[in-house]
C-alpha positions in Angstrom: 67.9 104.7 94.3 69.6 103.9 97.6 73.0 105.0 96.4 71.6 108.1 94.9 69.7 109.1 98.0 72.8 108.5 100.1 75.0 110.5 97.7 72.4 113.4 97.7 72.3 113.4 101.6 76.1 113.4 101.7 76.5 116.2 99.2 73.7 118.3 100.6 74.9 117.8 104.1 78.4 119.0 103.1 77.1 121.9 101.2 75.0 122.9 104.2 78.0 122.5 106.6 80.3 124.7 104.4 77.5 127.2 104.0 77.2 127.4 107.8 81.0 128.1 108.0 80.6 131.2 105.8 78.0 132.5 108.2 80.3 132.0 111.2 79.1 128.7 112.5 82.3 126.8 111.9 82.3 124.6 114.9 80.0 121.8 113.6 81.9 121.4 110.5 85.3 121.3 112.4 83.9 118.9 114.9 82.8 116.5 112.2 86.2 116.8 110.4 88.2 116.3 113.6 86.1 113.2 114.5 86.7 111.8 111.0 90.3 112.5 111.3 90.6 110.7 114.7 88.7 107.7 113.3 90.9 107.5 110.4 94.1 107.9 112.4 92.9 105.1 114.8 92.3 102.8 111.9 95.1 100.2 111.2 93.9 99.6 107.7 93.5 102.4 105.0 93.5 105.3 107.5 93.0 107.8 104.7 89.9 106.1 103.3 88.4 105.4 106.7 88.9 109.1 107.7 87.2 110.2 104.4 84.4 107.7 105.0 83.9 109.1 108.5 83.7 112.6 107.0 81.3 111.5 104.3 79.1 109.7 107.0 79.0 112.8 109.2 78.1 115.1 106.3 75.4 112.5 105.3 74.0 112.2 108.8 73.9 116.1 109.0 72.1 116.2 105.7 69.6 113.6 106.9 68.9 115.6 110.1 68.8 119.0 108.3 66.4 117.5 105.7 64.1 116.0 108.2 64.0 119.3 110.1 63.0 121.2 106.9 60.3 118.7 106.1 58.8 119.3 109.6 59.1 123.1 109.2 57.5 123.0 105.8 54.6 120.9 107.0 54.0 123.3 109.9 53.9 126.3 107.7 51.7 124.9 105.0 
């Protein structure tokens, strides 16, 4: 259950970030990508994997924040 929830937050956050890019809000996705790339480059061990993990974490964190905001909005409306 924990792995599935983390995967859904990661995938949902990534989809949401890419969707924002389509509507002209590219900066957030680019910032997450640039930070993940910087973390990967700074890693002495497996920089590609560490960079990917940083991007996955950023998308998952964004998914968690966006999902939490949607819960609050739905509860306010209903």
